[in-house]
N, CA, C and O of each residue as an XYZ file, in Angstrom:
408
protein
N       4.860    -68.110   -125.090
C       5.775    -67.036   -124.760
C       5.016    -65.922   -124.045
O       3.867    -65.643   -124.385
N       5.635    -65.290   -123.074
C       5.037    -64.234   -122.273
C       5.066    -62.925   -123.045
O       6.073    -62.601   -123.675
N       3.970    -62.164   -123.006
C       3.948    -60.829   -123.603
C       4.613    -59.874   -122.627
O       4.181    -59.742   -121.482
N       5.679    -59.200   -123.091
C       6.476    -58.383   -122.179
C       6.169    -56.895   -122.241
O       6.771    -56.122   -121.495
N       5.244    -56.460   -123.115
C       4.998    -55.036   -123.291
C       4.577    -54.334   -122.001
O       4.920    -53.171   -121.790
N       3.845    -55.025   -121.144
C       3.309    -54.399   -119.938
C       4.328    -54.322   -118.800
O       4.083    -53.648   -117.799
N       5.446    -54.992   -118.940
C       6.434    -55.060   -117.879
C       7.414    -53.901   -117.902
O       7.687    -53.317   -118.951
N       7.931    -53.581   -116.740
C       9.017    -52.623   -116.605
C      10.334    -53.381   -116.610
O      10.340    -54.609   -116.704
N      11.442    -52.674   -116.509
C      12.759    -53.293   -116.608
C      12.944    -54.492   -115.681
O      13.348    -55.549   -116.167
N      12.675    -54.398   -114.378
C      12.903    -55.573   -113.521
C      12.114    -56.807   -113.980
O      12.648    -57.916   -114.017
N      10.846    -56.600   -114.326
C      10.013    -57.713   -114.767
C      10.463    -58.250   -116.122
O      10.399    -59.455   -116.361
N      10.918    -57.365   -117.010
C      11.393    -57.812   -118.321
C      12.646    -58.667   -118.173
O      12.774    -59.702   -118.828
N      13.560    -58.243   -117.324
C      14.781    -59.034   -117.115
C      14.409    -60.423   -116.609
O      14.918    -61.426   -117.108
N      13.531    -60.480   -115.628
C      13.143    -61.776   -115.065
C      12.440    -62.647   -116.101
O      12.769    -63.824   -116.254
N      11.470    -62.068   -116.814
C      10.714    -62.843   -117.792
C      11.611    -63.342   -118.932
O      11.488    -64.489   -119.361
N      12.506    -62.487   -119.416
C      13.407    -62.891   -120.498
C      14.387    -63.958   -120.016
O      14.692    -64.902   -120.744
N      14.874    -63.804   -118.794
C      15.780    -64.813   -118.209
C      15.073    -66.154   -118.134
O      15.633    -67.186   -118.504
N      13.840    -66.129   -117.653
C      13.077    -67.370   -117.515
C      12.762    -67.989   -118.875
O      12.749    -69.212   -119.014
N      12.508    -67.144   -119.878
C      12.253    -67.676   -121.216
C      13.463    -68.432   -121.753
O      13.314    -69.392   -122.509
N      14.650    -68.002   -121.366
C      15.864    -68.702   -121.774
C      16.146    -69.918   -120.888
O      17.074    -70.683   -121.148
N      15.344    -70.087   -119.850
C      15.521    -71.222   -118.948
C      16.730    -71.073   -118.040
O      17.332    -72.068   -117.636
N      17.088    -69.837   -117.719
C      18.256    -69.575   -116.874
C      17.836    -69.231   -115.462
O      16.816    -68.573   -115.255
N      18.612    -69.670   -114.495
C      18.443    -69.212   -113.118
C      19.145    -67.871   -112.980
O      19.889    -67.458   -113.870
N      18.910    -67.198   -111.874
C      19.637    -65.957   -111.622
C      21.136    -66.214   -111.593
O      21.920    -65.426   -112.122
N      21.528    -67.313   -110.975
C      22.951    -67.646   -110.875
C      23.561    -67.902   -112.246
O      24.687    -67.483   -112.516
N      22.819    -68.591   -113.115
C      23.336    -68.868   -114.456
C      23.482    -67.596   -115.277
O      24.474    -67.421   -115.985
N      22.495    -66.707   -115.185
C      22.593    -65.426   -115.893
C      23.777    -64.638   -115.360
O      24.556    -64.083   -116.135
N      23.915    -64.585   -114.050
C      25.029    -63.862   -113.433
C      26.367    -64.409   -113.925
O      27.274    -63.644   -114.254
N      26.483    -65.716   -113.972
C      27.729    -66.351   -114.422
C      28.051    -65.956   -115.867
O      29.200    -65.658   -116.194
N      27.037    -65.957   -116.718
C      27.245    -65.574   -118.125
C      27.715    -64.125   -118.266
O      28.440    -63.779   -119.198
N      27.287    -63.293   -117.322
C      27.640    -61.871   -117.380
C      28.846    -61.525   -116.515
O      29.284    -60.375   -116.491
N      29.382    -62.512   -115.806
C      30.534    -62.260   -114.941
C      30.176    -61.469   -113.689
O      30.967    -60.660   -113.204
N      28.968    -61.715   -113.169
C      28.474    -60.993   -111.993
C      28.090    -61.981   -110.899
O      28.233    -63.194   -111.055
N      27.602    -61.440   -109.795
C      27.074    -62.285   -108.729
C      25.563    -62.452   -108.912
O      24.908    -61.643   -109.569
N      25.032    -63.512   -108.318
C      23.587    -63.725   -108.355
C      22.868    -62.566   -107.675
O      21.765    -62.192   -108.073
N      23.494    -62.004   -106.652
C      22.888    -60.882   -105.927
C      22.672    -59.680   -106.853
O      21.695    -58.947   -106.694
N      23.568    -59.474   -107.808
C      23.395    -58.375   -108.767
C      22.141    -58.583   -109.601
O      21.326    -57.673   -109.754
N      21.993    -59.791   -110.140
C      20.813    -60.099   -110.957
C      19.548    -60.002   -110.101
O      18.537    -59.464   -110.552
N      19.600    -60.513   -108.882
C      18.460    -60.424   -107.986
C      18.095    -58.962   -107.730
O      16.917    -58.607   -107.712
N      19.097    -58.123   -107.533
C      18.852    -56.693   -107.315
C      18.143    -56.044   -108.500
O      17.249    -55.218   -108.320
N      18.547    -56.424   -109.713
C      17.872    -55.892   -110.910
C      16.419    -56.323   -110.934
O      15.520    -55.516   -111.170
N      16.198    -57.629   -110.682
C      14.845    -58.170   -110.776
C      13.940    -57.672   -109.657
O      12.721    -57.634   -109.819
N      14.520    -57.294   -108.531
C      13.742    -56.738   -107.422
C      13.525    -55.230   -107.585
O      12.754    -54.627   -106.839
N      14.202    -54.632   -108.556
C      14.086    -53.189   -108.773
C      14.869    -52.371   -107.772
O      14.612    -51.178   -107.607
N      15.835    -53.003   -107.093
C      16.640    -52.299   -106.093
C      17.773    -51.514   -106.732
O      18.167    -50.458   -106.237
N      18.292    -52.035   -107.831
C      19.362    -51.369   -108.587
C      19.061    -51.522   -110.070
O      18.290    -52.389   -110.482
N      19.687    -50.661   -110.860
C      19.523    -50.680   -112.314
C      20.830    -51.151   -112.928
O      21.901    -50.725   -112.497
N      20.762    -52.021   -113.923
C      21.999    -52.453   -114.573
C      22.746    -51.261   -115.170
O      22.136    -50.290   -115.617
N      24.062    -51.350   -115.170
C      24.872    -50.297   -115.800
C      24.607    -50.290   -117.297
O      24.012    -51.222   -117.838
N      25.048    -49.244   -117.952
C      24.884    -49.138   -119.397
C      25.520    -50.326   -120.107
O      24.928    -50.893   -121.026
N      26.715    -50.701   -119.686
C      27.384    -51.837   -120.335
C      26.628    -53.142   -120.087
O      26.589    -54.005   -120.964
N      26.029    -53.297   -118.908
C      25.258    -54.507   -118.627
C      23.947    -54.512   -119.415
O      23.477    -55.575   -119.823
N      23.352    -53.337   -119.632
C      22.146    -53.272   -120.467
C      22.456    -53.743   -121.883
O      21.655    -54.440   -122.507
N      23.625    -53.357   -122.381
C      24.045    -53.798   -123.714
C      24.219    -55.310   -123.729
O      23.759    -55.978   -124.655
N      24.884    -55.857   -122.704
C      25.094    -57.306   -122.628
C      23.766    -58.057   -122.496
O      23.570    -59.095   -123.129
N      22.858    -57.530   -121.674
C      21.540    -58.154   -121.537
C      20.789    -58.131   -122.864
O      20.143    -59.112   -123.234
N      20.873    -57.024   -123.570
C      20.213    -56.901   -124.869
C      20.726    -57.950   -125.840
O      19.947    -58.593   -126.543
N      22.042    -58.118   -125.874
C      22.633    -59.120   -126.763
C      22.190    -60.522   -126.369
O      21.795    -61.319   -127.220
N      22.258    -60.816   -125.091
C      21.920    -62.148   -124.599
C      20.451    -62.490   -124.842
O      20.124    -63.606   -125.245
N      19.570    -61.521   -124.594
C      18.137    -61.755   -124.721
C      17.628    -61.571   -126.153
O      16.515    -61.988   -126.474
N      18.442    -60.947   -127.015
C      18.010    -60.716   -128.393
C      16.978    -59.624   -128.534
O      16.119    -59.678   -129.414
N      17.062    -58.624   -127.661
C      16.165    -57.466   -127.730
C      17.010    -56.200   -127.688
O      18.196    -56.254   -127.363
N      16.412    -55.071   -128.014
C      17.152    -53.811   -127.960
C      17.183    -53.273   -126.534
O      16.330    -53.609   -125.712
N      18.167    -52.444   -126.258
C      18.235    -51.774   -124.954
C      17.024    -50.862   -124.796
O      16.481    -50.738   -123.698
N      16.600    -50.226   -125.878
C      15.403    -49.384   -125.835
C      14.193    -50.193   -125.391
O      13.364    -49.714   -124.617
N      14.100    -51.404   -125.878
C      12.992    -52.276   -125.490
C      13.059    -52.602   -124.000
O      12.050    -52.526   -123.299
N      14.252    -52.967   -123.516
C      14.404    -53.271   -122.091
C      14.001    -52.085   -121.224
O      13.376    -52.255   -120.177
N      14.363    -50.884   -121.666
C      14.104    -49.681   -120.881
C      12.696    -49.139   -121.063
O      12.304    -48.188   -120.386
N      11.929    -49.736   -121.975
C      10.560    -49.269   -122.197
C      10.472    -48.075   -123.119
O       9.413    -47.456   -123.220
N      11.561    -47.733   -123.798
C      11.556    -46.599   -124.728
C      10.868    -47.004   -126.025
O      10.140    -46.211   -126.620
N      11.098    -48.233   -126.461
C      10.495    -48.757   -127.678
C       9.718    -50.014   -127.325
O      10.143    -50.804   -126.481
N       8.587    -50.190   -127.971
C       7.776    -51.378   -127.736
C       8.184    -52.535   -128.638
O       7.713    -53.660   -128.469
N       9.061    -52.256   -129.595
C       9.460    -53.298   -130.541
C      10.554    -54.163   -129.960
O      11.479    -53.680   -129.307
N      10.429    -55.436   -130.211
C      11.469    -56.385   -129.866
C      12.308    -56.617   -131.111
O      11.841    -56.387   -132.226
N      13.529    -57.067   -130.933
C      14.430    -57.301   -132.054
C      14.735    -58.790   -132.137
O      14.985    -59.446   -131.126
N      14.710    -59.300   -133.338
C      15.086    -60.692   -133.567
C      16.391    -60.684   -134.337
O      16.484    -60.072   -135.402
N      17.388    -61.352   -133.813
C      18.664    -61.444   -134.505
C      18.537    -62.416   -135.663
O      18.055    -63.537   -135.499
N      18.974    -61.979   -136.835
C      18.964    -62.842   -138.011
C      20.380    -63.242   -138.402
O      20.615    -63.766   -139.491
N      21.314    -62.987   -137.498
C      22.696    -63.382   -137.768
C      22.767    -64.876   -138.025
O      22.183    -65.670   -137.288
N      23.477    -65.252   -139.061
C      23.665    -66.654   -139.375
C      22.549    -67.263   -140.210
O      22.655    -68.415   -140.632
N      21.473    -66.505   -140.459
C      20.395    -67.021   -141.295
C      20.674    -66.702   -142.759
O      21.330    -65.711   -143.081
N      20.172    -67.544   -143.620
C      20.321    -67.294   -145.051
C      19.321    -66.226   -145.474
O      18.356    -65.974   -144.753
N      19.531    -65.593   -146.627
C      18.550    -64.616   -147.115
C      17.144    -65.218   -147.260
O      16.152    -64.537   -147.003
N      17.058    -66.474   -147.663
C      15.752    -67.121   -147.782
C      15.083    -67.272   -146.421
O      13.875    -67.068   -146.294
N      15.867    -67.629   -145.402
C      15.313    -67.763   -144.054
C      14.841    -66.418   -143.516
O      13.805    -66.346   -142.854
N      15.585    -65.359   -143.791
C      15.181    -64.013   -143.373
C      13.875    -63.633   -144.071
O      12.978    -63.069   -143.446
N      13.770    -63.938   -145.354
C      12.556    -63.623   -146.105
C      11.345    -64.341   -145.518
O      10.255    -63.771   -145.456
N      11.526    -65.571   -145.092
C      10.434    -66.325   -144.471
C       9.998    -65.653   -143.173
O       8.802    -65.528   -142.908
N      10.961    -65.222   -142.365
C      10.624    -64.524   -141.120
C       9.852    -63.242   -141.394
O       8.877    -62.942   -140.705
N      10.284    -62.488   -142.393
C       9.596    -61.243   -142.757
C       8.160    -61.549   -143.182
O       7.235    -60.833   -142.797
N       7.969    -62.590   -143.960
C       6.623    -62.977   -144.386
C       5.748    -63.343   -143.192
O       4.576    -62.970   -143.140
N       6.315    -64.069   -142.234
C       5.558    -64.435   -141.033
C       5.123    -63.202   -140.241
O       3.978    -63.112   -139.800
N       6.036    -62.264   -140.068
C       5.715    -61.043   -139.324
C       4.607    -60.281   -140.034
O       3.665    -59.814   -139.393
N       4.711    -60.155   -141.342
C       3.670    -59.453   -142.101
C       2.324    -60.156   -141.956
O       1.288    -59.502   -141.838
N       2.339    -61.475   -141.965
C       1.103    -62.240   -141.822
C       0.476    -61.996   -140.447
O      -0.735    -61.799   -140.344
N       1.290    -62.008   -139.397
C       0.783    -61.740   -138.059
C       0.182    -60.339   -137.979
O      -0.866    -60.147   -137.363
N       0.837    -59.368   -138.594
C       0.326    -57.996   -138.583
C      -1.005    -57.905   -139.314
O      -1.924    -57.230   -138.851
N      -1.113    -58.581   -140.453
C      -2.368    -58.584   -141.216
C      -3.483    -59.237   -140.405
O      -4.609    -58.739   -140.391
N      -3.186    -60.333   -139.739
C      -4.186    -61.022   -138.935
C      -4.714    -60.135   -137.816
O      -5.899    -60.193   -137.489
N      -3.858    -59.323   -137.231
C      -4.276    -58.421   -136.151
C      -5.158    -57.312   -136.668
O      -6.041    -56.841   -135.952
N      -4.940    -56.886   -137.896
C      -5.735    -55.786   -138.469
C      -7.133    -56.234   -138.853
O      -8.025    -55.402   -139.022
N      -7.335    -57.525   -138.991
C      -8.645    -58.040   -139.404
C      -9.616    -58.032   -138.272
O     -10.767    -58.433   -138.443
């Protein structure tokens, strides 16, 4: 997986789209837009509207703050997971954090 912390909005949109294995046209179709709109975002020519930032956040599973570079934290949706599965994810995150501190 690509580390996205160093990227700005256009690069984050492209990298997240590619991580999902979507073309610009496929992402545009999912959002009810044209491929040219997505291309414009990725080229940094235009900025997605507030409503599109929300839709991108939902689709990519990250916060709008993360997309905009306001927060460095990414969000993982735990919708549909059991409490035990959520607990396992929390344990994994804590383990990764401990490993980095060593």
